C-alpha positions in Angstrom: 22.7 69.7 -29.6 19.5 71.7 -30.2 16.8 72.8 -27.8 13.2 71.9 -28.6 11.4 73.0 -25.4 10.7 75.4 -23.8 12.2 77.3 -26.7 13.5 76.2 -30.1 17.3 77.0 -30.3 19.4 75.5 -33.1 22.5 75.0 -30.9 23.0 75.2 -27.2 26.2 75.6 -25.2 27.0 74.2 -21.7 26.0 77.5 -20.0 22.5 77.2 -21.4 22.2 73.6 -20.5 23.4 74.2 -16.9 20.9 77.0 -16.5 18.0 74.7 -17.6 19.1 71.8 -15.4 19.7 73.9 -12.3 17.2 74.1 -9.5 16.8 76.5 -6.6 14.7 74.4 -4.2 16.3 72.2 -1.5 16.1 69.3 -1.1 15.9 68.6 -4.9 16.1 64.9 -5.8 16.9 64.2 -9.5 17.2 60.8 -11.1 19.0 60.3 -14.4 18.5 57.3 -16.6 19.0 56.2 -20.2 16.4 54.1 -22.0 15.8 52.6 -25.4 12.7 53.8 -27.1 11.1 50.4 -26.5 11.7 50.7 -22.7 14.9 48.8 -22.0 17.4 50.4 -19.5 20.2 48.0 -20.6 22.1 46.9 -23.7 24.2 43.8 -23.2 23.5 44.0 -19.4 24.7 47.6 -18.9 23.3 51.1 -19.4 26.4 52.4 -21.1 25.6 50.7 -24.4 22.6 52.9 -24.8 24.5 56.2 -24.6 26.0 58.7 -27.0 28.3 61.6 -26.9 25.4 63.9 -26.1 24.2 61.6 -23.3 27.7 61.6 -21.8 27.7 65.4 -22.1 24.4 65.8 -20.2 25.5 63.2 -17.7 28.6 65.2 -16.9 26.8 68.5 -16.5 24.2 66.9 -14.2 27.0 65.7 -11.9 28.6 69.1 -12.1 25.6 70.7 -10.5 25.1 68.1 -7.7 26.0 68.3 -4.1 25.9 64.5 -3.9 25.8 61.6 -6.3 23.4 58.9 -5.0 23.5 55.3 -6.3 22.5 51.8 -5.3 25.0 49.2 -4.4 24.0 47.0 -7.3 24.7 49.7 -9.8 28.1 50.4 -8.2 29.0 46.7 -8.6 27.8 46.7 -12.2 29.1 50.0 -13.4 32.2 50.7 -11.3 32.2 54.2 -9.8 35.9 53.9 -8.8 38.0 57.2 -8.8 36.9 60.8 -9.5 33.2 61.3 -10.3 33.8 64.4 -12.5 36.6 65.8 -14.7 38.9 68.8 -14.4 36.6 71.2 -16.3 33.8 70.3 -14.0 36.0 70.8 -10.9 37.1 74.2 -12.2 33.5 75.3 -12.8 32.4 74.1 -9.4 35.2 75.9 -7.6 34.4 79.1 -9.5 30.8 78.8 -8.2 31.9 78.4 -4.6 31.1 74.7 -4.5 33.2 71.8 -3.3 35.6 70.5 -5.9 33.6 67.3 -6.3 30.2 66.0 -5.2 30.1 63.6 -2.3 29.3 60.0 -3.2 26.4 58.3 -1.4 25.7 54.5 -1.8 22.5 52.8 -0.7 23.2 49.2 0.4 20.2 47.6 2.2 22.2 44.6 3.4 25.7 46.3 3.5 26.9 43.9 0.9 30.1 45.9 0.1 33.7 45.2 1.1 36.1 47.9 2.5 38.6 46.8 -0.2 36.3 47.7 -3.1 37.8 50.2 -5.4 34.8 52.5 -5.0 36.1 53.1 -1.5 39.9 52.8 -1.9 40.1 55.0 -5.0 37.6 57.6 -4.0 39.0 61.2 -3.7 35.8 62.3 -1.8 33.9 61.3 1.3 31.7 58.3 0.8 28.4 57.8 2.7 26.9 54.3 2.8 23.2 54.1 3.8 22.1 50.8 5.1 19.1 49.4 7.1 21.1 46.8 9.0 22.3 47.5 12.6 25.9 48.4 12.1 28.5 47.2 14.6 31.5 49.1 15.7 33.6 46.3 14.2 32.0 46.9 10.8 32.6 50.6 11.0 36.2 50.1 11.9 36.8 48.0 8.8 36.2 50.9 6.5 38.6 53.8 5.9 38.1 57.1 7.7 36.5 58.8 4.7 33.7 56.2 4.6 30.8 56.7 6.9 28.1 54.0 7.5 24.7 55.6 8.1 21.8 53.6 9.5 18.3 54.3 8.3 15.0 52.6 8.7 14.0 49.6 6.5 11.1 50.2 4.1 9.9 47.5 1.7 13.1 45.6 1.9 15.1 48.7 1.2 16.4 51.9 2.9 13.9 54.6 3.7 14.2 57.3 1.0 12.7 60.0 3.3 15.4 59.4 5.9 18.1 59.4 3.2 17.0 62.7 1.9 16.6 64.2 5.3 20.1 63.1 6.3 21.7 64.5 3.2 19.9 67.8 3.6 21.1 68.0 7.2 24.7 67.7 5.9 24.1 70.6 3.4 23.8 68.1 0.5 20.4 69.2 -0.7 21.0 68.9 -4.5 20.8 65.1 -4.9 21.6 63.5 -8.2 20.7 59.8 -8.3 21.8 57.4 -11.0 20.0 54.2 -10.1 19.5 51.5 -10.3 15.9 50.6 -11.0 15.2 49.3 -7.5 16.4 52.6 -5.9 14.2 54.6 -8.3 11.2 52.4 -7.5 11.7 53.0 -3.8 12.0 56.7 -4.2 8.9 56.8 -6.4 7.0 54.8 -3.7 8.1 57.4 -1.1 7.2 60.3 -3.4 10.8 61.6 -3.3 11.4 62.4 -7.0 11.5 66.1 -8.0 13.2 65.7 -11.4 13.4 62.8 -13.8 16.0 63.2 -16.5 15.7 60.5 -19.2 17.8 60.1 -22.3 15.9 58.2 -25.0 18.2 56.3 -27.3 16.8 55.7 -30.8 17.2 51.9 -30.5 14.8 49.0 -30.5 16.2 46.2 -28.4 13.3 44.0 -27.2 14.9 41.2 -25.1 14.7 41.1 -21.3 16.4 44.3 -20.3 15.1 46.0 -17.1 12.9 49.1 -17.1 14.4 52.1 -15.5 12.2 51.6 -12.4 11.4 48.4 -10.6 9.1 47.7 -7.7 5.4 47.3 -6.7 2.9 49.3 -8.8 2.3 52.8 -7.3 -0.3 55.4 -7.7 0.5 57.4 -10.8 2.4 60.6 -10.2 2.3 63.1 -13.1 5.4 65.2 -13.9 5.7 68.1 -16.3 8.2 68.6 -19.1 10.7 71.2 -18.1 13.3 70.9 -20.9 13.7 68.9 -24.1 16.9 68.6 -26.2 17.8 66.5 -29.2 21.1 65.4 -30.9 21.5 62.6 -33.5 17.9 61.4 -32.9 18.5 61.0 -29.2 16.1 62.9 -26.9 17.1 64.4 -23.5 14.1 65.1 -21.3 13.9 66.7 -17.9 10.5 66.1 -16.3 9.8 67.8 -13.0 7.2 67.7 -10.2 4.5 70.3 -10.9 5.0 73.5 -8.9 
């Protein structure tokens, strides 16, 4: 993998990539998506078909840096998320940096349409936070395992209030927030002006079809981001756009 911006470097290692993708501000909300060059976020109904070895490398390093991995319930149902979120090398790196062994998992489920028996809960080695905008009963709380916490937040535009989610995570010391979708969640965070970094991997594919865009929701006032880093491997581009300082 080579760096194109801010400097041209023929080959970059993980240490350099981690330095570029790191951030000092808290809270820091990053979204990570993959897209075809004609704008589709899906291939055969899933995002994984757009990826590459380089994309998987970046994906792993972004999770390595995070305090919490934030994802919408729809994406959990489509993509899985059962079991550990990161590998042994990532765990070793985090522990050497004084971080928790693994990032916390946070799921956004507007209607709490998840079952306690879902593998995302039963196989998780880390605490799981579930943000919902319904009024949660004690009976519902007791159905979930002790490592799963249901968190009520306000409803905004038929979803969970992004500002309350970010504030809650920050209060828990989980200020480096790495979000992985889906498009509805990104659209809600854009509407709430809660996106600090947008990491997009552009796959060199033309798909046409009816695949979703990476963001979905009502049209918003345009918000300009600035290029922070740009990498390339096998014609795939890896962009990190950030909120202007």
